[in-house]
N, C-alpha and C positions, 0 to 999 in steps of 0.2 A: 595164291596170289600171289606176282612176282613181292620182292621191298625193293625198299628205297635206299635210295646209299645208305643213308642215315640208320633206318631198319638194318637194316645188313650189317653193322660197322660196330654197332649198339650191342647188337646179338654175337657176333663174336669178339666183343673183349667182357662176355660173359662167360662166368669159370663151368664150360660144359668138357665135358671130356671127348677129346677130336682124334676121329679117325685121319689118320698122314698112309697117303697110300702114292709113294715109286716107282719107275718101273725098274721092273726085274730082272729085265731085255727079252730076245727074241724067245716069241714061241713060249709068256709070261705069261698066266695076267699079273697086275700090280700087287710089288709088294705090299698090304694093307694093317696097320699094325694099331691099334689105343696105346691113346698119348695125352700125355696132358703140354699147352699149349698159353701163352701171354700173349698179346694182342690190344695193344691204343689204335681208336680210330685215326687213321688218317696216317700209322705207323704200316714198320713188320710185322709181322709176326714172327717170332722166335719158339722154338722146342731144344730142349735138352736131349741128350743121347749121348753116346759112350764110342769116343771117336774114331774106332774100329770096329764098333754096329751092324751087322749085317744093314741095318739104314742109312747107315753115315757112308758104308761103301753104295749103296743103291743113290741114294741125294748126291754122295759125290761124283760118279757116274753119268747120273743125267743129269744135273745141273739145276733138278729143280724139285718140286714135290707138289698135292695136294691136300689139304686139305680139307673134311666136313663136320659139322658140331650139328648138331639137332638137338629137340627136347619131344617130348609129349605130352606134358598137358605145361598152360592150357590145352594151350591148339599144338595141333601141330604142325612143328616150326624149324626151319635149318638152312643151313650156309654151307656154304664150298666155295672155300677160293682153291686158288695152283699161280703159281711164279716161280721166279728165277731165283733162288738163294745168291742173298747179296754179301752176306758176306759169313766165317765161321769163326768164333774166338775159342778159346780158352774160359770155362764157365769158370765164377769168382763165387765167392760163397754170397754177396749180395743178391746175386741174381737164380741162387737158388737158393735163398732162403725169402726171396719173393716166390718163384712158385711154387713154393712146399703153401705157404702163406694162402696164396688161390686156395689150395685145393683140401686142405687140410684145416679142421677148428686149432685154436691157438693153442690152446693144450696140448695140443700133439706133434706143432711142429720139430719143438729141442729133439725131441723121438725121434723121427722117423729121420731129421737132417746128420741125426750119430749114427744113426742104421746105416741111411748112407755110405756117409764120410770111410766109416768101418765097412760096408760090404759091395757097394753095388761101382768103387774104380774112378776112374777119370772122363769126365763129363766135357763136352761142348757144349755151345752154344750158334743151333745154325737159326740164322734170319732167311727171313721168306718176304717175297715184297708181292704183295695180292694181285695179282694184273686182272683176272677172268672170275667173275665169280658168277656165281646159281643162288638160286634162296625162294624160298616155299612159305607164306602158311597156308594150312592146308585148313583150315579151323570158321 
Protein backbone atom coordinates (compact mmCIF):
# COMPACT_ATOMS: atom_id res chain seq x y z
CA UNK A 1 0.00 0.00 0.00
CA UNK A 2 1.57 3.37 -1.00
CA UNK A 3 2.06 5.94 1.74
CA UNK A 4 0.40 9.36 1.74
CA UNK A 5 2.56 12.45 1.23
CA UNK A 6 2.54 13.15 4.99
CA UNK A 7 3.44 9.52 5.79
CA UNK A 8 6.27 9.52 3.23
CA UNK A 9 7.74 12.77 4.51
CA UNK A 10 7.42 11.76 8.17
CA UNK A 11 9.03 8.39 7.51
CA UNK A 12 11.92 9.93 5.57
CA UNK A 13 12.48 12.40 8.42
CA UNK A 14 13.19 9.48 10.80
CA UNK A 15 16.87 8.50 11.24
CA UNK A 16 17.11 5.48 8.95
CA UNK A 17 20.32 4.48 7.22
CA UNK A 18 19.83 5.46 3.59
CA UNK A 19 20.96 3.68 0.46
CA UNK A 20 22.23 6.35 -1.93
CA UNK A 21 22.27 5.43 -5.63
CA UNK A 22 23.75 7.45 -8.46
CA UNK A 23 24.52 6.67 -12.09
CA UNK A 24 27.93 5.11 -12.54
CA UNK A 25 27.91 5.71 -16.28
CA UNK A 26 27.19 3.70 -19.42
CA UNK A 27 27.40 -0.07 -19.23
CA UNK A 28 27.34 -0.01 -15.42
CA UNK A 29 24.75 -0.35 -12.72
CA UNK A 30 24.36 2.55 -10.29
CA UNK A 31 26.87 3.21 -7.55
CA UNK A 32 24.91 2.30 -4.40
CA UNK A 33 26.24 2.97 -0.88
CA UNK A 34 24.83 3.18 2.66
CA UNK A 35 24.77 6.72 4.00
CA UNK A 36 23.52 8.93 6.80
CA UNK A 37 21.13 11.61 5.59
CA UNK A 38 19.02 14.44 6.98
CA UNK A 39 15.55 15.49 5.91
CA UNK A 40 12.77 17.71 7.22
CA UNK A 41 9.28 17.40 5.68
CA UNK A 42 8.85 19.72 2.73
CA UNK A 43 12.57 20.55 2.47
CA UNK A 44 15.63 19.32 0.69
CA UNK A 45 17.31 16.09 1.72
CA UNK A 46 21.05 16.38 2.42
CA UNK A 47 24.05 14.11 2.82
CA UNK A 48 27.71 14.57 3.70
CA UNK A 49 30.57 13.24 1.59
CA UNK A 50 34.14 13.94 0.65
CA UNK A 51 34.45 16.57 -2.10
CA UNK A 52 36.53 14.19 -4.27
CA UNK A 53 34.91 10.89 -3.21
CA UNK A 54 33.67 8.47 -5.85
CA UNK A 55 30.06 9.22 -4.95
CA UNK A 56 30.63 12.99 -5.19
CA UNK A 57 32.28 12.61 -8.60
CA UNK A 58 29.29 10.54 -9.77
CA UNK A 59 26.76 12.96 -8.23
CA UNK A 60 28.51 15.88 -9.90
CA UNK A 61 28.43 14.11 -13.29
CA UNK A 62 24.78 13.01 -13.01
CA UNK A 63 23.41 16.14 -11.32
CA UNK A 64 20.98 14.00 -9.32
CA UNK A 65 20.74 10.92 -7.12
CA UNK A 66 18.28 8.62 -5.40
CA UNK A 67 18.01 7.63 -1.76
CA UNK A 68 16.01 4.78 -0.24
CA UNK A 69 15.24 4.33 3.45
CA UNK A 70 13.56 1.27 4.92
CA UNK A 71 12.59 -0.45 8.13
CA UNK A 72 11.62 -4.03 8.92
CA UNK A 73 9.53 -3.66 12.07
CA UNK A 74 6.78 -3.25 13.10
CA UNK A 75 6.01 -3.58 9.37
CA UNK A 76 8.17 -3.55 6.28
CA UNK A 77 8.05 0.03 5.04
CA UNK A 78 10.19 1.98 2.61
CA UNK A 79 10.45 5.37 0.98
CA UNK A 80 12.58 6.12 -2.06
CA UNK A 81 13.21 9.62 -3.41
CA UNK A 82 14.97 10.84 -6.52
CA UNK A 83 15.78 14.34 -7.57
CA UNK A 84 18.25 16.98 -8.68
CA UNK A 85 21.13 18.32 -6.66
CA UNK A 86 20.12 21.84 -5.67
CA UNK A 87 23.44 22.94 -4.17
CA UNK A 88 26.75 21.77 -2.70
CA UNK A 89 28.27 23.65 0.24
CA UNK A 90 31.30 23.20 2.47
CA UNK A 91 30.38 21.24 5.59
CA UNK A 92 30.11 23.37 8.73
CA UNK A 93 30.65 22.21 12.30
CA UNK A 94 26.93 22.79 12.95
CA UNK A 95 25.85 20.59 10.01
CA UNK A 96 28.31 17.89 11.01
CA UNK A 97 27.11 17.89 14.62
CA UNK A 98 23.46 17.79 13.47
CA UNK A 99 24.09 14.72 11.33
CA UNK A 100 26.12 12.86 13.93
CA UNK A 101 23.60 13.63 16.71
CA UNK A 102 20.83 12.24 14.47
CA UNK A 103 22.45 8.81 14.38
CA UNK A 104 24.60 8.38 17.48
CA UNK A 105 23.71 8.42 21.19
CA UNK A 106 24.58 11.73 22.91
CA UNK A 107 27.51 10.20 24.81
CA UNK A 108 29.22 9.18 21.52
CA UNK A 109 28.82 12.40 19.52
CA UNK A 110 31.97 14.22 20.72
CA UNK A 111 34.20 11.16 20.26
CA UNK A 112 32.91 10.64 16.73
CA UNK A 113 33.35 14.32 15.83
CA UNK A 114 36.96 14.20 17.10
CA UNK A 115 37.63 11.01 15.13
CA UNK A 116 36.07 12.45 11.96
CA UNK A 117 38.07 15.67 12.18
CA UNK A 118 41.33 13.75 12.61
CA UNK A 119 40.70 10.88 10.17
CA UNK A 120 38.04 11.63 7.57
CA UNK A 121 39.16 14.91 6.05
CA UNK A 122 37.15 17.61 4.34
CA UNK A 123 33.46 17.06 3.56
CA UNK A 124 30.74 18.86 1.65
CA UNK A 125 26.98 19.00 2.11
CA UNK A 126 25.01 17.85 -0.94
CA UNK A 127 21.37 18.96 -1.09
CA UNK A 128 18.75 17.18 -3.21
CA UNK A 129 15.16 18.25 -3.88
CA UNK A 130 12.91 15.15 -3.84
CA UNK A 131 10.96 15.10 -7.11
CA UNK A 132 9.89 11.47 -7.46
CA UNK A 133 8.72 9.29 -4.61
CA UNK A 134 8.10 5.57 -4.28
CA UNK A 135 6.79 4.16 -1.03
CA UNK A 136 4.99 1.23 0.50
CA UNK A 137 3.96 -0.27 3.79
CA UNK A 138 3.84 -4.02 3.26
CA UNK A 139 2.31 -4.80 6.65
